[in-house]
Backbone as a chain_set.jsonl record, in Angstrom:
{"seq": "MGTNFPILSEDVVTALEKAIECRLISFSETGSPTPGIGDVQVAVDDAIKRARHHISLTLREYISAMDPIAFQWLVRALLIKLGYTDVTVSKASGDGGVDVRATLVGNGIARIRTCIQVKRQQSVGAPVVQNIRGSLSAHEAGLLVTSGQFTSGAIAEANDSQKLPITLINGAQLLELLMKHEIGVETVHLTHYRLKLDEISREKLEAFVEEESTSGC", "coords": {"N": [[-65.726, -46.698, -3.284], [-62.1, -46.867, -3.39], [-61.175, -46.977, -5.959], [-59.612, -44.716, -8.211], [-59.558, -43.136, -10.875], [-59.724, -41.618, -14.12], [-62.393, -42.481, -16.241], [-62.743, -43.091, -19.528], [-64.204, -44.457, -21.392], [-67.517, -44.957, -22.431], [-68.791, -47.407, -22.359], [-67.466, -48.772, -20.303], [-68.147, -47.153, -18.11], [-70.941, -47.461, -18.069], [-71.125, -50.218, -17.544], [-69.984, -50.354, -15.0], [-71.781, -48.775, -13.481], [-74.061, -50.352, -13.684], [-73.186, -52.664, -12.438], [-72.749, -51.927, -9.764], [-75.13, -51.017, -8.915], [-77.598, -50.628, -6.508], [-75.961, -51.804, -4.616], [-74.387, -50.321, -2.98], [-73.425, -49.791, 0.257], [-73.395, -48.222, 3.339], [-70.43, -47.776, 5.298], [-70.75, -47.147, 7.941], [-73.056, -48.429, 8.571], [-72.631, -51.142, 8.18], [-69.987, -51.79, 8.677], [-68.238, -53.141, 7.07], [-66.596, -53.786, 3.882], [-68.066, -52.797, 0.721], [-70.175, -55.221, -0.713], [-69.852, -57.605, -3.447], [-67.551, -57.105, -4.947], [-66.128, -58.823, -6.601], [-67.967, -59.237, -8.667], [-68.054, -56.689, -9.748], [-65.44, -56.48, -10.77], [-65.47, -58.426, -12.789], [-67.402, -57.285, -14.439], [-66.116, -54.915, -15.211], [-63.888, -55.958, -16.589], [-65.218, -57.234, -18.721], [-66.379, -55.003, -19.926], [-64.129, -53.598, -20.781], [-63.13, -55.382, -22.686], [-65.234, -55.245, -24.525], [-65.024, -52.577, -25.269], [-62.519, -52.577, -26.501], [-63.085, -54.237, -28.652], [-64.945, -52.656, -29.985], [-63.333, -50.465, -30.711], [-61.589, -51.762, -32.443], [-63.362, -52.528, -34.511], [-64.204, -49.999, -35.4], [-61.797, -48.943, -36.32], [-61.296, -50.738, -38.386], [-63.443, -50.161, -40.117], [-62.791, -47.55, -40.8], [-60.383, -47.905, -42.178], [-61.308, -49.415, -44.317], [-62.636, -47.514, -45.765], [-60.687, -45.841, -46.614], [-58.689, -43.844, -48.868], [-57.04, -45.492, -51.551], [-54.312, -44.798, -51.963], [-53.712, -43.52, -49.575], [-53.934, -45.706, -47.933], [-51.692, -47.143, -48.669], [-49.703, -45.505, -47.607], [-50.312, -45.808, -44.952], [-49.601, -48.481, -44.534], [-46.896, -48.172, -44.988], [-46.174, -46.656, -42.701], [-46.618, -48.596, -40.744], [-44.725, -50.554, -41.47], [-42.341, -49.237, -40.901], [-42.516, -49.102, -38.124], [-42.249, -51.797, -37.65], [-39.629, -52.222, -38.061], [-38.491, -51.957, -40.575], [-36.453, -50.295, -43.016], [-35.613, -47.499, -45.204], [-38.118, -47.122, -46.424], [-40.306, -46.676, -48.993], [-42.975, -45.232, -50.844], [-44.32, -46.234, -53.876], [-44.766, -44.608, -57.095], [-48.019, -43.633, -58.287], [-48.566, -44.688, -60.789], [-47.089, -47.01, -63.077], [-45.757, -48.707, -61.337], [-45.193, -51.337, -61.533], [-46.602, -53.356, -60.223], [-45.752, -53.175, -57.637], [-46.257, -51.561, -54.642], [-45.057, -50.485, -52.369], [-41.707, -50.171, -51.32], [-39.104, -51.578, -49.346], [-36.531, -52.133, -46.853], [-35.433, -54.761, -44.874], [-33.482, -55.287, -42.111], [-31.73, -57.945, -40.891], [-30.753, -59.041, -37.791], [-28.824, -57.115, -37.768], [-27.141, -57.649, -39.841], [-27.867, -59.149, -42.334], [-29.458, -57.775, -45.169], [-32.549, -57.448, -46.354], [-34.178, -56.844, -49.189], [-37.402, -55.764, -49.78], [-40.427, -56.141, -51.537], [-43.567, -54.727, -51.57], [-46.987, -55.263, -51.966], [-50.099, -53.654, -51.852], [-53.44, -54.101, -51.003], [-56.508, -52.751, -50.789], [-59.141, -54.21, -50.359], [-61.931, -56.546, -50.293], [-61.493, -59.289, -50.853], [-58.722, -61.207, -51.827], [-57.206, -62.868, -54.455], [-55.417, -65.708, -55.95], [-54.187, -64.757, -58.41], [-53.206, -62.194, -57.77], [-51.162, -62.734, -55.982], [-49.463, -64.123, -57.672], [-48.837, -62.056, -59.375], [-47.292, -60.215, -57.838], [-45.159, -61.854, -57.231], [-44.058, -62.201, -59.737], [-42.943, -59.745, -60.071], [-40.661, -59.646, -58.635], [-37.114, -59.585, -58.138], [-34.194, -61.721, -58.175], [-33.108, -61.415, -55.639], [-34.968, -60.384, -53.912], [-37.658, -60.091, -51.527], [-41.147, -60.886, -51.148], [-44.126, -59.25, -50.081], [-47.491, -59.19, -49.224], [-50.195, -57.213, -48.484], [-53.429, -56.854, -47.19], [-56.623, -55.301, -46.599], [-58.695, -56.922, -46.35], [-59.486, -60.312, -46.869], [-57.64, -63.309, -47.735], [-58.069, -65.584, -50.391], [-58.436, -69.177, -50.394], [-56.992, -70.172, -52.501], [-55.13, -68.141, -52.941], [-53.608, -68.279, -50.604], [-52.547, -70.849, -50.825], [-51.03, -70.522, -53.135], [-49.171, -68.598, -52.276], [-47.735, -70.058, -50.429], [-46.558, -72.088, -51.846], [-44.228, -74.558, -52.119], [-42.544, -74.947, -54.23], [-42.052, -72.54, -55.323], [-40.983, -69.089, -55.036], [-41.554, -67.956, -51.801], [-44.301, -65.958, -50.619], [-45.067, -63.525, -48.294], [-48.006, -63.102, -46.389], [-50.344, -60.747, -45.138], [-53.314, -60.447, -43.638], [-56.524, -58.703, -43.18], [-57.358, -58.936, -40.444], [-54.953, -59.546, -39.133], [-53.549, -57.253, -39.785], [-54.98, -55.281, -38.359], [-54.423, -56.084, -35.724], [-51.663, -55.631, -35.63], [-51.552, -52.86, -36.073], [-52.854, -51.917, -33.771], [-51.208, -52.952, -31.784], [-48.847, -51.552, -32.231], [-49.727, -49.045, -31.879], [-50.856, -47.349, -33.926], [-52.989, -45.129, -35.162], [-54.443, -45.56, -32.938], [-54.311, -45.269, -29.328], [-52.817, -46.315, -26.278], [-54.494, -46.415, -23.215], [-53.779, -46.092, -19.928], [-55.119, -47.342, -17.002], [-55.538, -46.882, -13.509], [-56.013, -49.344, -11.214], [-57.308, -50.501, -8.179], [-56.728, -53.146, -5.873], [-58.171, -54.833, -3.197], [-56.429, -55.518, -0.15], [-56.94, -56.353, 2.531], [-56.034, -57.981, 4.564], [-53.508, -57.149, 5.145], [-53.738, -54.993, 6.798], [-54.736, -55.899, 9.127], [-55.161, -56.275, 12.689], [-53.284, -58.037, 13.792], [-51.253, -58.151, 11.812], [-50.431, -55.464, 11.751], [-49.503, -55.083, 14.367], [-47.428, -56.926, 14.382], [-45.76, -55.722, 12.56], [-44.912, -53.479, 13.96], [-43.389, -54.706, 15.958], [-41.332, -55.783, 14.384], [-40.109, -53.426, 13.562], [-39.072, -52.48, 15.974], [-37.194, -54.447, 16.662], [-35.418, -54.244, 14.588], [-34.242, -51.887, 15.052], [-35.186, -49.517, 14.085]], "CA": [[-64.392, -46.239, -2.916], [-61.055, -47.839, -3.688], [-60.609, -46.696, -7.272], [-59.499, -43.282, -8.433], [-58.98, -42.89, -12.182], [-60.722, -41.167, -15.098], [-62.884, -43.523, -17.141], [-63.083, -42.411, -20.764], [-65.097, -45.271, -22.212], [-68.896, -44.993, -21.962], [-69.126, -48.802, -22.078], [-66.948, -49.097, -18.974], [-68.962, -46.422, -17.131], [-72.253, -48.11, -18.003], [-70.959, -51.511, -16.878], [-69.75, -50.098, -13.578], [-73.022, -48.312, -12.865], [-74.975, -51.492, -13.593], [-72.654, -53.648, -11.487], [-72.817, -51.492, -8.356], [-76.48, -50.556, -8.62], [-78.235, -51.224, -5.314], [-74.975, -52.528, -3.824], [-73.663, -49.411, -2.115], [-73.849, -49.874, 1.65], [-72.554, -47.365, 4.157], [-69.557, -48.429, 6.273], [-71.287, -46.915, 9.283], [-74.153, -49.361, 8.796], [-72.221, -52.546, 8.142], [-68.627, -51.976, 9.178], [-67.503, -54.002, 6.145], [-66.559, -53.237, 2.52], [-69.208, -53.031, -0.157], [-70.135, -56.566, -1.297], [-69.938, -57.698, -4.889], [-66.339, -56.618, -5.606], [-65.812, -59.758, -7.685], [-68.88, -58.967, -9.771], [-67.619, -55.435, -10.37], [-64.228, -56.763, -11.529], [-65.891, -59.138, -13.998], [-68.099, -56.319, -15.293], [-65.114, -54.011, -15.781], [-63.129, -56.726, -17.584], [-66.075, -57.414, -19.895], [-66.548, -53.702, -20.572], [-62.867, -53.283, -21.453], [-63.096, -56.227, -23.879], [-66.189, -54.698, -25.491], [-64.47, -51.315, -25.757], [-61.449, -52.916, -27.438], [-63.74, -54.761, -29.858], [-65.538, -51.507, -30.665], [-62.235, -49.708, -31.323], [-61.11, -52.564, -33.571], [-64.347, -52.428, -35.594], [-64.166, -48.631, -35.921], [-60.557, -48.826, -37.081], [-61.481, -51.515, -39.615], [-64.34, -49.402, -40.992], [-62.058, -46.391, -41.293], [-59.422, -48.382, -43.178], [-62.063, -49.861, -45.496], [-63.079, -46.336, -46.519], [-59.527, -45.013, -46.946], [-58.206, -43.744, -50.233], [-56.022, -46.524, -51.763], [-52.971, -44.253, -51.777], [-53.563, -43.312, -48.132], [-53.729, -47.03, -47.347], [-50.291, -47.471, -48.898], [-48.921, -44.753, -46.632], [-50.565, -46.437, -43.655], [-48.746, -49.669, -44.494], [-45.532, -47.668, -44.827], [-45.995, -46.305, -41.29], [-46.522, -49.843, -39.994], [-43.45, -51.198, -41.782], [-41.304, -48.53, -40.15], [-42.65, -49.58, -36.739], [-41.814, -53.194, -37.613], [-38.173, -52.272, -38.184], [-38.022, -51.785, -41.95], [-35.827, -49.007, -43.321], [-35.698, -47.089, -46.615], [-39.483, -47.45, -46.858], [-40.792, -45.679, -49.949], [-44.221, -45.532, -51.552], [-44.108, -46.093, -55.32], [-45.664, -43.695, -57.785], [-49.347, -44.208, -58.542], [-48.567, -45.441, -62.042], [-45.791, -47.54, -63.465], [-45.069, -49.314, -60.194], [-44.89, -52.729, -61.836], [-47.225, -54.248, -59.254], [-45.156, -52.952, -56.315], [-46.766, -50.305, -54.088], [-44.108, -49.984, -51.375], [-40.434, -50.884, -51.271], [-38.48, -51.386, -48.04], [-35.416, -53.016, -46.538], [-35.443, -55.315, -43.524], [-32.138, -55.679, -41.693], [-31.814, -59.056, -39.957], [-29.646, -59.168, -36.833], [-27.801, -56.125, -38.062], [-26.223, -58.164, -40.867], [-28.529, -59.371, -43.627], [-30.359, -56.734, -45.645], [-33.502, -58.089, -47.246], [-34.991, -55.885, -49.925], [-38.757, -56.307, -49.821], [-41.412, -55.473, -52.385], [-44.868, -54.871, -50.909], [-48.184, -54.872, -52.706], [-51.142, -53.32, -50.887], [-54.763, -54.229, -51.606], [-57.618, -52.382, -49.907], [-60.319, -54.852, -50.922], [-62.496, -57.581, -49.437], [-60.949, -60.617, -51.12], [-57.553, -61.202, -52.71], [-57.029, -64.212, -54.985], [-54.106, -66.193, -56.376], [-53.536, -63.944, -59.447], [-52.495, -61.068, -57.159], [-49.923, -63.311, -55.45], [-48.625, -64.406, -58.842], [-48.41, -60.779, -59.928], [-46.183, -59.654, -57.072], [-44.013, -62.758, -57.379], [-43.465, -61.92, -61.028], [-42.273, -58.445, -60.02], [-39.48, -59.748, -57.785], [-35.832, -60.012, -58.686], [-33.687, -62.914, -57.486], [-32.691, -61.122, -54.275], [-36.027, -59.627, -53.244], [-38.74, -60.833, -50.868], [-42.458, -60.32, -51.454], [-45.089, -59.113, -48.986], [-48.801, -58.763, -49.711], [-51.017, -56.747, -47.364], [-54.795, -56.507, -47.578], [-57.549, -54.944, -45.525], [-59.718, -57.965, -46.331], [-59.068, -61.693, -46.652], [-57.047, -64.021, -48.867], [-58.772, -66.812, -50.739], [-57.634, -70.381, -50.165], [-56.075, -70.266, -53.631], [-54.047, -67.177, -52.723], [-52.772, -68.816, -49.531], [-51.823, -71.989, -51.387], [-50.051, -69.976, -54.083], [-48.123, -67.912, -51.515], [-46.952, -71.041, -49.68], [-46.097, -73.151, -52.739], [-42.827, -74.868, -51.818], [-41.78, -74.961, -55.47], [-41.909, -71.169, -55.801], [-40.536, -68.117, -54.043], [-42.667, -67.692, -50.889], [-44.797, -64.586, -50.466], [-45.659, -63.331, -46.97], [-49.347, -62.523, -46.452], [-50.92, -60.123, -43.935], [-54.722, -60.164, -43.923], [-57.107, -57.587, -42.452], [-57.349, -59.155, -38.997], [-53.562, -59.41, -38.688], [-53.196, -55.838, -39.934], [-55.568, -54.564, -37.229], [-53.661, -56.426, -34.512], [-50.37, -54.958, -35.707], [-51.779, -51.428, -35.898], [-53.172, -51.662, -32.375], [-50.017, -53.263, -30.99], [-47.851, -50.496, -32.41], [-50.414, -47.777, -31.611], [-51.025, -46.544, -35.133], [-54.421, -44.853, -35.246], [-55.003, -45.759, -31.596], [-53.349, -45.081, -28.267], [-53.088, -47.081, -25.074], [-54.869, -45.639, -22.041], [-53.49, -46.873, -18.731], [-55.992, -47.05, -15.873], [-55.073, -47.37, -12.216], [-57.05, -50.136, -10.55], [-56.884, -50.924, -6.847], [-57.228, -54.421, -5.39], [-58.17, -54.854, -1.735], [-55.533, -56.423, 0.577], [-57.3, -55.991, 3.896], [-55.29, -58.78, 5.529], [-52.28, -56.452, 5.496], [-53.994, -53.989, 7.825], [-55.365, -56.524, 10.29], [-54.47, -55.916, 13.93], [-52.119, -58.911, 13.955], [-50.199, -57.727, 10.901], [-49.939, -54.153, 12.159], [-48.711, -55.257, 15.588], [-46.206, -57.627, 13.998], [-44.906, -54.746, 11.875], [-44.312, -52.656, 15.013], [-42.364, -55.537, 16.586], [-40.194, -55.861, 13.445], [-39.418, -52.148, 13.612], [-38.314, -52.355, 17.221], [-36.059, -55.371, 16.658], [-34.457, -53.825, 13.58], [-33.609, -50.661, 15.52], [-35.699, -48.348, 13.357]], "C": [[-63.358, -47.301, -3.299], [-60.468, -47.671, -5.069], [-60.593, -45.194, -7.475], [-58.798, -43.039, -9.762], [-60.075, -42.418, -13.137], [-61.113, -42.298, -16.023], [-63.426, -42.84, -18.387], [-64.105, -43.165, -21.601], [-66.504, -45.291, -21.616], [-69.329, -46.417, -21.624], [-68.681, -49.198, -20.683], [-67.791, -48.427, -17.901], [-70.312, -47.098, -16.952], [-72.172, -49.441, -17.262], [-70.748, -51.332, -15.386], [-71.038, -49.688, -12.868], [-74.005, -49.466, -12.671], [-74.522, -52.472, -12.526], [-72.858, -53.23, -10.04], [-74.196, -50.966, -7.976], [-77.076, -51.332, -7.448], [-77.244, -51.987, -4.445], [-74.259, -51.625, -2.823], [-74.256, -49.428, -0.71], [-72.879, -49.061, 2.488], [-71.697, -48.179, 5.114], [-70.118, -48.282, 7.684], [-72.403, -47.881, 9.626], [-73.67, -50.792, 8.921], [-70.858, -52.792, 8.74], [-67.795, -52.86, 8.276], [-67.542, -53.399, 4.759], [-67.809, -53.578, 1.731], [-69.119, -54.416, -0.78], [-70.164, -56.501, -2.817], [-68.721, -57.189, -5.614], [-65.975, -57.517, -6.779], [-66.682, -59.52, -8.896], [-68.472, -57.706, -10.508], [-66.402, -55.669, -11.249], [-64.564, -57.452, -12.852], [-66.553, -58.171, -14.977], [-67.116, -55.372, -15.972], [-64.315, -54.722, -16.867], [-63.932, -56.9, -18.869], [-66.234, -56.104, -20.665], [-65.297, -53.307, -21.345], [-62.741, -54.1, -22.735], [-64.031, -55.685, -24.953], [-65.661, -53.401, -26.097], [-63.369, -51.577, -26.779], [-62.032, -53.423, -28.76], [-64.336, -53.611, -30.667], [-64.468, -50.682, -31.375], [-61.714, -50.436, -32.553], [-62.06, -52.452, -34.769], [-64.317, -51.038, -36.238], [-62.929, -48.414, -36.778], [-60.677, -49.559, -38.412], [-62.359, -50.763, -40.608], [-63.62, -48.202, -41.597], [-61.087, -46.798, -42.408], [-60.142, -48.79, -44.459], [-62.501, -48.697, -46.371], [-61.919, -45.434, -46.934], [-59.279, -44.952, -48.44], [-57.094, -44.783, -50.418], [-54.59, -46.032, -51.548], [-52.702, -44.02, -50.287], [-53.306, -44.644, -47.429], [-52.277, -47.476, -47.54], [-49.396, -46.76, -47.89], [-49.124, -45.293, -45.214], [-49.684, -47.669, -43.488], [-47.286, -49.251, -44.34], [-45.242, -47.346, -43.357], [-45.839, -47.55, -40.43], [-45.178, -50.527, -40.222], [-42.298, -50.539, -41.029], [-41.323, -48.967, -38.694], [-42.121, -51.005, -36.596], [-40.309, -53.338, -37.822], [-37.627, -52.168, -39.59], [-37.399, -50.393, -42.114], [-35.971, -48.715, -44.817], [-37.075, -47.41, -47.198], [-40.012, -46.34, -47.755], [-42.067, -46.165, -50.632], [-43.99, -45.262, -53.029], [-45.078, -45.082, -55.911], [-46.961, -44.416, -58.136], [-49.385, -45.032, -59.816], [-47.158, -45.94, -62.335], [-45.025, -48.182, -62.324], [-44.74, -50.786, -60.421], [-45.473, -53.712, -60.845], [-46.658, -54.112, -57.856], [-45.605, -51.586, -55.803], [-45.777, -49.656, -53.124], [-42.837, -50.823, -51.457], [-39.764, -50.574, -49.941], [-37.342, -52.379, -47.862], [-35.526, -53.464, -45.087], [-34.041, -55.806, -43.201], [-32.262, -56.747, -40.613], [-30.569, -59.184, -39.101], [-28.49, -58.221, -37.131], [-26.841, -56.535, -39.163], [-26.905, -58.243, -42.23], [-29.488, -58.223, -43.951], [-31.27, -57.346, -46.707], [-34.375, -57.025, -47.908], [-36.364, -56.497, -50.161], [-39.666, -55.456, -50.69], [-42.799, -55.771, -51.809], [-45.977, -54.423, -51.838], [-49.323, -54.724, -51.707], [-52.499, -53.352, -51.588], [-55.841, -53.884, -50.577], [-58.908, -52.906, -50.541], [-60.722, -56.035, -50.058], [-61.827, -58.933, -49.615], [-59.814, -60.521, -52.143], [-57.286, -62.641, -53.149], [-55.605, -64.514, -55.43], [-53.444, -65.329, -57.447], [-52.735, -62.765, -58.888], [-51.164, -61.552, -56.59], [-48.948, -63.583, -56.59], [-48.049, -63.122, -59.422], [-47.219, -60.201, -59.168], [-44.947, -60.551, -57.161], [-43.292, -62.488, -58.708], [-42.704, -60.6, -61.066], [-40.957, -58.498, -59.257], [-38.239, -60.132, -58.567], [-35.336, -61.182, -57.843], [-33.371, -62.663, -56.013], [-33.722, -60.288, -53.507], [-37.064, -60.559, -52.629], [-40.055, -60.132, -51.179], [-43.377, -60.327, -50.251], [-46.379, -58.555, -49.567], [-49.686, -58.444, -48.516], [-52.398, -56.379, -47.878], [-55.613, -56.121, -46.35], [-58.644, -55.993, -45.39], [-59.146, -59.339, -46.024], [-58.399, -62.242, -47.914], [-57.866, -65.282, -49.14], [-57.853, -67.996, -50.452], [-56.615, -70.56, -51.286], [-54.881, -69.338, -53.464], [-53.08, -67.692, -51.663], [-51.925, -69.976, -50.042], [-50.731, -71.518, -52.338], [-48.882, -69.337, -53.34], [-47.187, -68.898, -50.823], [-46.431, -72.198, -50.534], [-44.595, -73.379, -52.567], [-41.938, -74.87, -53.059], [-41.507, -73.557, -56.009], [-41.394, -70.273, -54.668], [-41.705, -67.771, -53.127], [-43.023, -66.216, -50.821], [-45.464, -64.49, -49.088], [-46.996, -62.609, -47.103], [-49.746, -61.922, -45.103], [-52.362, -59.763, -44.272], [-55.251, -59.038, -43.011], [-57.059, -57.735, -40.943], [-55.938, -58.994, -38.432], [-53.108, -57.952, -38.755], [-53.73, -55.027, -38.756], [-54.788, -54.824, -35.946], [-52.33, -55.69, -34.491], [-50.518, -53.45, -35.492], [-52.054, -51.088, -34.432], [-51.962, -51.917, -31.479], [-49.006, -52.135, -31.052], [-48.461, -49.099, -32.321], [-50.398, -46.834, -32.815], [-52.526, -46.343, -35.338], [-55.143, -45.073, -33.934], [-53.926, -45.394, -30.576], [-53.778, -45.873, -27.046], [-53.405, -46.137, -23.933], [-54.654, -46.517, -20.82], [-54.39, -46.409, -17.584], [-55.396, -47.62, -14.596], [-56.219, -48.083, -11.519], [-56.509, -50.641, -9.221], [-57.524, -52.253, -6.476], [-57.104, -54.439, -3.871], [-57.199, -55.892, -1.177], [-55.714, -56.141, 2.07], [-56.54, -56.794, 4.949], [-54.011, -58.081, 5.982], [-52.492, -55.379, 6.563], [-54.816, -54.576, 8.97], [-54.56, -56.167, 11.533], [-53.208, -56.73, 14.101], [-50.958, -58.456, 13.083], [-49.587, -56.395, 11.325], [-49.074, -54.255, 13.411], [-47.392, -55.954, 15.282], [-45.232, -56.674, 13.317], [-44.196, -53.86, 12.887], [-43.182, -53.413, 15.702], [-41.134, -55.64, 15.684], [-39.401, -54.569, 13.443], [-38.521, -52.013, 14.844], [-37.091, -53.251, 17.233], [-34.996, -54.971, 15.641], [-33.783, -52.512, 13.943], [-34.072, -49.428, 14.788], [-36.376, -47.371, 14.323]], "O": [[-63.69, -48.469, -3.504], [-59.374, -48.167, -5.338], [-61.46, -44.482, -6.968], [-57.598, -42.77, -9.795], [-61.237, -42.789, -12.972], [-60.246, -43.005, -16.538], [-64.418, -42.113, -18.336], [-64.795, -42.569, -22.428], [-66.674, -45.603, -20.438], [-70.135, -46.624, -20.717], [-69.411, -49.873, -19.958], [-68.12, -49.05, -16.892], [-70.776, -47.289, -15.828], [-73.041, -49.759, -16.451], [-71.291, -52.098, -14.591], [-71.348, -50.19, -11.788], [-74.686, -49.558, -11.65], [-75.337, -53.042, -11.8], [-73.111, -54.073, -9.179], [-74.407, -50.521, -6.847], [-77.044, -52.563, -7.428], [-77.673, -52.766, -3.594], [-73.592, -52.119, -1.914], [-75.431, -49.12, -0.514], [-71.664, -49.206, 2.35], [-72.168, -49.163, 5.684], [-69.978, -49.179, 8.515], [-72.681, -48.137, 10.798], [-74.236, -51.575, 9.683], [-70.59, -53.877, 9.256], [-66.723, -53.3, 8.69], [-68.419, -52.585, 4.466], [-68.517, -54.535, 2.045], [-68.074, -54.762, -1.331], [-70.466, -55.458, -3.397], [-68.817, -56.862, -6.797], [-65.56, -57.031, -7.831], [-66.206, -59.588, -10.03], [-68.531, -57.648, -11.736], [-66.322, -55.127, -12.351], [-64.015, -57.109, -13.9], [-66.306, -58.222, -16.182], [-67.258, -55.06, -17.155], [-64.087, -54.164, -17.94], [-63.403, -56.738, -19.968], [-66.228, -56.092, -21.896], [-65.389, -52.746, -22.437], [-62.298, -53.581, -23.76], [-63.686, -55.661, -26.134], [-65.829, -53.153, -27.291], [-63.285, -50.893, -27.799], [-61.543, -53.087, -29.839], [-64.241, -53.597, -31.894], [-64.668, -50.249, -32.509], [-61.43, -49.817, -33.578], [-61.614, -52.3, -35.907], [-64.395, -50.91, -37.459], [-62.997, -47.781, -37.832], [-60.217, -49.067, -39.442], [-62.061, -50.728, -41.802], [-63.818, -47.877, -42.767], [-60.983, -46.13, -43.437], [-59.648, -48.541, -45.559], [-62.713, -48.862, -47.572], [-62.135, -44.382, -47.537], [-59.61, -45.876, -49.182], [-56.271, -44.944, -49.517], [-53.753, -46.761, -51.014], [-51.604, -44.287, -49.799], [-52.557, -44.706, -46.454], [-51.704, -48.118, -46.66], [-48.443, -47.346, -47.379], [-48.217, -45.238, -44.384], [-49.093, -47.878, -42.429], [-46.524, -49.911, -43.633], [-44.193, -47.718, -42.831], [-45.033, -47.571, -39.499], [-44.562, -51.022, -39.278], [-41.382, -51.222, -40.571], [-40.269, -49.18, -38.094], [-41.605, -51.376, -35.542], [-39.775, -54.446, -37.767], [-36.417, -52.28, -39.788], [-37.782, -49.444, -41.431], [-36.395, -49.572, -45.592], [-37.185, -47.905, -48.319], [-40.15, -45.196, -47.321], [-42.214, -47.345, -50.951], [-43.52, -44.187, -53.399], [-46.091, -44.745, -55.297], [-46.997, -45.639, -58.265], [-50.161, -45.982, -59.912], [-46.169, -45.356, -61.891], [-43.795, -48.205, -62.33], [-44.08, -51.41, -59.59], [-44.912, -54.788, -60.638], [-47.047, -54.867, -56.965], [-45.363, -50.569, -56.453], [-45.668, -48.431, -53.067], [-42.894, -52.039, -51.64], [-39.84, -49.446, -49.454], [-37.209, -53.338, -48.621], [-35.692, -52.643, -44.184], [-33.48, -56.634, -43.919], [-32.827, -56.497, -39.549], [-29.47, -59.407, -39.609], [-27.338, -58.49, -36.792], [-25.84, -55.859, -39.401], [-26.567, -57.504, -43.155], [-30.236, -57.767, -43.087], [-30.831, -57.709, -47.798], [-35.205, -56.391, -47.255], [-36.478, -57.608, -50.676], [-39.679, -54.228, -50.597], [-43.153, -56.929, -51.591], [-45.916, -53.341, -52.423], [-49.494, -55.562, -50.821], [-52.69, -52.719, -52.626], [-56.059, -54.625, -49.619], [-59.661, -52.161, -51.168], [-59.96, -56.478, -49.199], [-61.614, -59.651, -48.639], [-59.929, -59.852, -53.17], [-57.155, -63.532, -52.311], [-54.708, -63.681, -55.302], [-52.223, -65.172, -57.407], [-51.712, -62.379, -59.454], [-50.153, -60.859, -56.702], [-47.754, -63.305, -56.48], [-46.916, -63.101, -59.902], [-46.25, -59.748, -59.778], [-43.819, -60.058, -57.166], [-42.064, -62.544, -58.78], [-41.915, -60.359, -61.98], [-40.216, -57.515, -59.228], [-38.3, -60.899, -59.528], [-36.005, -61.584, -56.892], [-33.366, -63.603, -55.218], [-33.377, -59.575, -52.565], [-37.317, -61.656, -53.127], [-40.078, -58.93, -51.442], [-43.407, -61.293, -49.488], [-46.365, -57.572, -50.309], [-49.902, -59.287, -47.645], [-52.528, -55.676, -48.881], [-55.338, -56.549, -45.229], [-59.427, -55.966, -44.44], [-58.415, -59.517, -45.049], [-58.571, -61.708, -49.009], [-58.3, -65.961, -48.21], [-56.644, -67.832, -50.289], [-55.507, -71.042, -51.052], [-53.754, -69.7, -53.803], [-51.866, -67.554, -51.81], [-50.738, -70.075, -49.733], [-49.628, -72.064, -52.338], [-47.728, -69.514, -53.731], [-46.0, -68.622, -50.648], [-45.919, -73.181, -49.998], [-43.792, -72.488, -52.842], [-40.714, -74.801, -52.947], [-40.823, -73.393, -57.019], [-41.379, -70.665, -53.501], [-42.75, -67.336, -53.612], [-42.164, -65.344, -50.947], [-46.334, -65.298, -48.763], [-47.109, -61.627, -47.837], [-49.51, -62.522, -44.055], [-52.609, -58.88, -45.093], [-54.516, -58.498, -42.185], [-56.754, -56.777, -40.233], [-55.749, -58.38, -37.382], [-52.374, -57.481, -37.887], [-53.019, -54.181, -38.213], [-54.524, -53.903, -35.174], [-51.916, -55.183, -33.448], [-49.701, -52.836, -34.807], [-51.548, -50.092, -33.915], [-51.725, -51.177, -30.524], [-48.379, -51.798, -30.048], [-47.813, -48.102, -32.64], [-49.979, -45.681, -32.719], [-53.244, -47.292, -35.653], [-56.339, -44.799, -33.831], [-52.759, -45.232, -30.933], [-54.97, -46.075, -26.814], [-52.679, -45.17, -23.7], [-55.278, -47.57, -20.692], [-54.416, -45.227, -17.243], [-54.82, -48.708, -14.6], [-57.27, -47.493, -11.267], [-55.389, -51.147, -9.148], [-58.709, -52.472, -6.727], [-56.054, -54.1, -3.325], [-57.145, -57.019, -1.67], [-54.779, -55.749, 2.768], [-56.41, -56.354, 6.091], [-53.485, -58.371, 7.056], [-51.528, -54.907, 7.166], [-55.503, -53.852, 9.69], [-53.391, -55.794, 11.426], [-52.174, -56.2, 14.506], [-49.819, -58.382, 13.543], [-48.37, -56.218, 11.266], [-48.039, -53.597, 13.511], [-46.357, -55.612, 15.855], [-44.018, -56.803, 13.476], [-43.025, -53.523, 12.711], [-42.137, -52.836, 15.998], [-40.006, -55.588, 16.176], [-38.175, -54.587, 13.338], [-37.397, -51.515, 14.779], [-36.049, -52.862, 17.76], [-33.822, -55.307, 15.795], [-32.871, -52.062, 13.249], [-33.417, -48.388, 14.859], [-36.869, -46.326, 13.899]]}, "num_chains": 1, "name": "protein.A"}
């Protein structure tokens, strides 16, 4: 007793059942709450973490199997959530190394035109960074998004202080952003109750009655 919410995750249900197994004791027998509440809380927290990890892995697998064009549209949806405007997906051919174009408005004043290249692959090297940099005009920013990882050479190339910087978003960062902005996932809010038995002790209840009488209620 004490909780009343639908549990949709099988991992959470399994963890709860395991945590309270052999712990249920009738109030009529003991006159006290079921022991092991702390253990149950730890089990629920662990189950929620495992469920989140499972969702993250499933989302990653889905993205890895996406059509490259669909992946570009996914990045477009994310950019809109991040505050970009005029977000357009380039044609499949003749894009000049730019897959998506967008505008980021800074503080309602500066308008930064951004060219985005999207790579649904395991590893992205320095030549890809060089390619998108070569596609930029003097007043454009570059963004490179991948479902995988960037090599050390790609990171060094993107951050070269002697060249126009290129912003990188790797697969792990992409997943975090998608989950944060609820793209492909949704947040489920559960109601959890925490015991505060000291508030219904005889002393507290009697003190509450005295406060009512003195306040004229």
